[in-house]
C-alpha positions in Angstrom: 13.6 -31.6 -10.1 9.5 -31.9 -9.6 7.1 -30.9 -12.3 5.1 -27.9 -10.9 1.8 -26.3 -12.0 1.8 -22.2 -11.2 -1.5 -20.1 -11.8 -2.2 -16.7 -11.6 -5.4 -14.8 -11.5 -6.8 -12.4 -14.6 -8.2 -9.0 -13.3 -10.5 -5.8 -14.0 -9.2 -1.9 -13.5 -11.8 -0.8 -11.4 -10.2 3.0 -12.0 -7.6 4.8 -13.0 -6.1 3.2 -16.3 -3.9 4.7 -18.4 -3.5 7.9 -16.2 -1.9 5.1 -13.3 1.1 5.3 -15.9 1.8 9.1 -15.2 1.4 9.2 -12.0 -2.2 9.4 -10.7 -4.0 6.0 -9.1 -5.3 3.2 -10.1 -7.8 0.9 -8.4 -7.6 -3.2 -9.6 -8.7 -6.1 -8.4 -8.1 -9.8 -9.1 -10.7 -12.1 -10.4 -11.5 -15.8 -10.4 -10.6 -16.3 -13.5 -7.0 -17.4 -14.3 -3.9 -19.0 -16.1 -2.1 -22.3 -15.5 1.4 -23.0 -16.5 2.8 -26.1 -15.7 6.9 -26.9 -16.0 8.6 -30.0 -16.5 12.4 -29.4 -16.5 14.2 -30.6 -19.2 17.9 -32.2 -19.2 18.8 -29.7 -22.2 18.9 -26.2 -23.0 15.6 -26.1 -25.3 12.4 -24.7 -24.0 9.1 -25.8 -25.4 5.9 -23.8 -24.9 2.8 -25.2 -25.5 0.0 -22.4 -25.4 -3.0 -23.3 -27.8 -5.6 -21.8 -26.1 -3.2 -18.8 -26.6 -3.4 -19.3 -30.2 0.5 -19.8 -30.3 0.7 -23.2 -31.3 3.9 -25.4 -31.8 6.2 -22.3 -30.2 9.9 -23.6 -29.6 11.9 -21.5 -27.7 15.9 -22.0 -27.7 19.0 -20.8 -26.1 22.2 -20.7 -28.2 24.6 -18.9 -26.0 23.2 -15.6 -24.9 20.7 -15.3 -27.4 17.1 -16.4 -27.2 15.3 -18.1 -31.0 11.7 -17.9 -31.2 10.3 -20.2 -34.3 6.6 -21.7 -34.6 5.4 -24.4 -36.6 2.4 -22.7 -38.3 0.3 -19.8 -37.6 0.6 -16.0 -36.7 2.7 -15.4 -33.7 0.7 -13.2 -31.3 1.7 -10.5 -28.6 1.4 -13.4 -25.9 4.5 -15.1 -27.2 6.3 -11.9 -26.6 5.5 -12.4 -22.6 6.4 -15.9 -22.3 9.3 -15.4 -24.2 10.8 -12.4 -22.3 9.3 -14.1 -18.7 11.5 -17.3 -19.6 14.3 -14.8 -20.7 14.2 -12.3 -17.6 13.9 -14.9 -15.2 16.9 -17.3 -16.3 19.0 -14.4 -16.2 17.5 -13.3 -12.8 18.2 -17.3 -11.2 21.5 -16.9 -13.3 20.7 -20.3 -15.2 19.9 -21.5 -18.6 18.2 -24.7 -18.5 15.5 -25.6 -20.3 11.9 -27.0 -19.5 8.6 -28.0 -20.9 6.0 -25.5 -20.5 2.0 -25.9 -20.8 0.3 -22.7 -20.8 -3.9 -22.6 -20.4 -6.0 -19.5 -19.7 -9.7 -19.5 -18.6 -9.4 -16.1 -20.6 -9.0 -14.8 -23.7 -5.9 -12.9 -25.2 -5.9 -9.0 -25.4 -9.1 -8.8 -23.8 -8.3 -6.2 -21.1 -8.7 -8.9 -18.1 -4.7 -8.8 -17.7 -4.1 -12.2 -19.4 -0.9 -11.2 -20.2 0.1 -10.4 -16.5 -1.0 -13.3 -15.3 0.7 -15.6 -17.8 4.3 -13.3 -17.2 3.5 -13.9 -13.4 2.6 -17.6 -13.7 5.8 -18.4 -16.2 8.3 -16.6 -14.1 6.5 -19.0 -10.6 6.5 -21.9 -12.6 9.9 -22.0 -14.5 11.3 -20.6 -11.1 10.0 -23.1 -8.7 10.6 -25.9 -11.3 14.5 -25.3 -11.2 14.3 -25.5 -7.5 14.2 -21.8 -6.9 11.6 -20.1 -4.5 10.8 -16.4 -5.5 9.3 -14.2 -2.9 5.8 -12.0 -4.4 8.1 -9.1 -4.5 10.7 -10.7 -6.5 7.8 -12.2 -8.8 6.0 -8.5 -9.1 9.0 -7.0 -9.9 10.5 -9.1 -12.3 6.6 -9.5 -13.6 6.6 -5.9 -14.4 10.3 -5.7 -16.1 8.7 -8.0 -18.6 5.4 -5.9 -19.5 7.7 -2.6 -19.5 10.5 -4.8 -22.1 7.3 -5.9 -24.5 5.0 -3.2 -24.3 7.6 -0.4 -23.9 5.8 1.5 -21.4 3.4 0.3 -18.3 3.0 0.7 -14.5 2.8 -2.8 -12.5 -0.4 -2.9 -11.9 -1.3 -5.9 -14.0 1.5 -7.6 -12.9 1.3 -6.8 -9.0 -2.7 -7.6 -8.9 -1.9 -11.1 -10.3 0.9 -11.5 -7.8 -1.2 -10.6 -4.7 -4.7 -10.7 -5.5 -7.4 -9.3 -3.9 -7.8 -5.2 -4.7 -5.0 -2.8 -4.8 -4.6 1.0 -5.0 -1.5 1.8 -7.1 -0.2 5.4 -7.0 3.3 6.0 -8.3 5.2 7.1 -11.5 8.0 5.6 -13.4 9.7 3.1 -11.6 8.5 4.3 -8.0 5.2 2.9 -7.6 3.5 2.3 -3.9 0.9 -0.3 -3.8 -1.5 -0.4 -1.0 -4.0 -3.2 -0.3 -7.6 -2.2 0.1 -10.1 -3.7 2.6 -13.4 -4.4 0.6 -15.9 -6.3 2.4 -18.7 -5.5 -0.1 -19.9 -7.7 -3.2 -19.6 -6.4 -6.2 -21.5 -8.0 -8.7 -20.5 -7.2 -12.0 -21.0 -8.9 -15.9 -17.8 -8.4 -18.0 -18.5 -8.2 -22.1 -15.9 -8.6 -24.5 -15.1 -8.1 -28.1 -12.4 -8.5 -30.1 -9.8 -5.4 -29.9 -8.2 -3.7 -32.8 -5.2 -2.7 -31.2 -3.0 -4.0 -28.7 -2.1 -2.6 -25.1 0.9 -1.2 -26.4 -0.7 0.2 -29.1 -2.9 2.3 -26.9 -0.3 2.8 -24.6 1.5 4.4 -27.1 -1.4 6.1 -28.7 -1.8 8.0 -25.4 1.6 9.0 -24.9 1.5 10.6 -28.5 -1.6 12.2 -27.2 -0.2 13.5 -24.1 2.9 14.9 -25.7 0.9 16.8 -28.4 -1.5 18.6 -25.7 0.2 18.0 -22.7 -2.3 20.6 -20.6 -5.3 19.3 -21.8 -4.3 15.8 -21.2 -3.1 16.2 -18.1 -6.0 17.2 -16.6 -7.8 14.7 -17.8 -5.0 12.3 -16.0 -5.9 14.5 -12.8 -9.9 14.1 -13.2 -9.4 10.5 -13.6 -7.1 10.3 -10.4 -9.6 12.3 -8.5 -12.5 10.1 -9.4 -10.4 7.3 -8.1 -9.7 8.5 -4.9 -13.5 9.1 -4.6 -14.3 5.3 -5.5 -11.7 4.0 -2.7 -14.2 6.0 -0.1 -17.4 4.5 -2.0 -15.5 1.1 -2.0 -14.5 0.9 1.5 -18.2 2.0 2.4 -20.2 -0.2 0.4 -21.7 2.5 -1.7 -22.2 0.6 -4.8 -24.8 4.0 -6.1 -21.9 6.1 -6.1 -19.3 3.5 -7.7 -21.5 3.3 -10.4 -21.6 6.7 -11.1 -18.2 6.8 -10.6 -17.6 4.2 -13.4 -19.8 6.3 -15.7 -17.5 9.5 -15.3 -14.2 7.7 -15.6 -15.6 6.0 -18.8 -16.1 9.3 -20.5 -13.0 10.4 -19.3 -11.1 7.3 -21.1 -13.5 8.1 -24.3 -11.8 11.3 -24.0 -8.5 10.2 -24.7 -9.4 8.3 -27.6 -9.0 4.7 -26.2 -12.4 3.8 -26.4 -14.4 3.0 -29.7 -17.8 2.0 -30.9 -18.2 -1.1 -29.9 -17.4 -0.6 -26.3 -19.1 2.4 -26.2 -22.1 0.7 -27.3 -21.8 -2.0 -25.0 -21.4 0.3 -21.9 -24.4 2.3 -23.0 -26.2 -0.8 -23.4 -25.7 -2.5 -20.1 -26.8 1.3 -18.3 -30.0 0.9 -20.3 -30.6 -2.8 -19.1 -30.0 -1.5 -15.6 -26.4 -1.4 -14.1 -25.4 1.4 -11.9 -22.5 2.2 -13.9 -20.3 1.0 -16.6 -16.7 1.6 -18.2 -14.4 -0.3 -20.2 -11.8 -2.0 -18.4 -8.2 -2.4 -19.5 -6.1 -0.6 -22.3 -9.3 0.0 -24.7 -9.1 -0.4 -28.3 -11.8 -3.3 -27.9 -11.7 -5.5 -24.8 -13.3 -5.9 -22.5 -15.7 -3.3 -20.3 -17.4 -4.5 -16.8 -21.0 -3.7 -15.6 -21.8 -3.0 -12.0 -25.6 -4.4 -11.8 -26.7 -5.3 -8.5 -30.2 -7.3 -8.9 -30.2 -7.0 -12.2 -27.2 -9.3 -13.5 -29.6 -11.6 -15.4 -30.9 -8.7 -17.6 -27.6 -7.0 -17.7 -25.5 -10.2 -19.1 -28.6 -11.4 -21.7 -28.5 -7.6 -22.9 -24.7 -7.7 -23.4 -25.0 -10.7 -25.2 -26.4 -9.5 -28.0 -23.4 -7.6 -29.1 -20.4 -9.0 -27.1 -18.1 -12.0 -28.2 -18.0 -13.2 -25.0 -20.2 -12.4 -21.8 -19.3 -13.6 -18.3 -19.7 -13.4 -14.7 -16.8 -13.2 -12.3 -15.7 -12.8 -8.9 -13.4 -10.2 -7.0 -10.9 -10.4 -5.1 -9.4 -13.9 -5.6 -5.9 -15.0 -4.7 -2.8 -14.2 -6.3 -0.2 -16.3 -7.6 -0.1 -19.6 -6.4 2.6 -22.8 -6.9 1.7 -26.5 -6.4 4.3 -28.6 -6.5 3.5 -32.3 -8.4 4.4 -35.7 -7.3 
């Protein structure tokens, strides 16, 4: 079997995070920062995963019968290990095989930044593992398997991140529990944005469970916030289609305030959001699950000013093009 390289993009959630888990719409786009997974088949049943820039050095995943064992040479295993391990396990079971492979993972994005790194890792690993063993999965299959990985690792997840990592472009998602409708959005306007990142204090799983707990204790109030986020998302769709960046920025500001009301922002993210606006951004908001992570700032004509200002407080700042290609696989000679 040949060596293959599978790659999948990161993402930013433009509107609707957290509310999408409860049946309200969300809009997400892929970015031109990617994860690369190189897969080389082995002659045994051992799966070696090298993921040094995911902060998971020396990982060895070994199948023994129906069980999966994960060991590490040194260092603390971060959440990325769970996604890698689960992606291999679910894909192997789906294909009905238990074959060894060497996986090398490289990422252009930090783990846990709210940029969909875990989903990109899951999707690229699924595609790489299957292709390296001679199986061709459709994008629908990859997306579904990727969502299964996220649900099993996080306990509760929408298919948003794994869908955009699979299909790329701009997507609107609407649904609840196991029934989600994905609609591709035609967006022709360029969206000049800056992404800024600070280290996360909470994982995606922790933030999802935090919102779930708040919802269970204050259902009417929290569902009201979800409903407003849904209305903002619907208006944002029209603004995107019309190329109305000013309205889009205003709606980003409103969406951030609603997410802050859910308790998923923090002082560091709020500082970045407000610094971006002072520097000239039309709108800014956290993107992803929160608890630290990333913000996006819409800054037409002000990219330099906003990026410089955010760089004073952020761990990382970057510019990214939106709407990039989804998962793809290259077979190496």
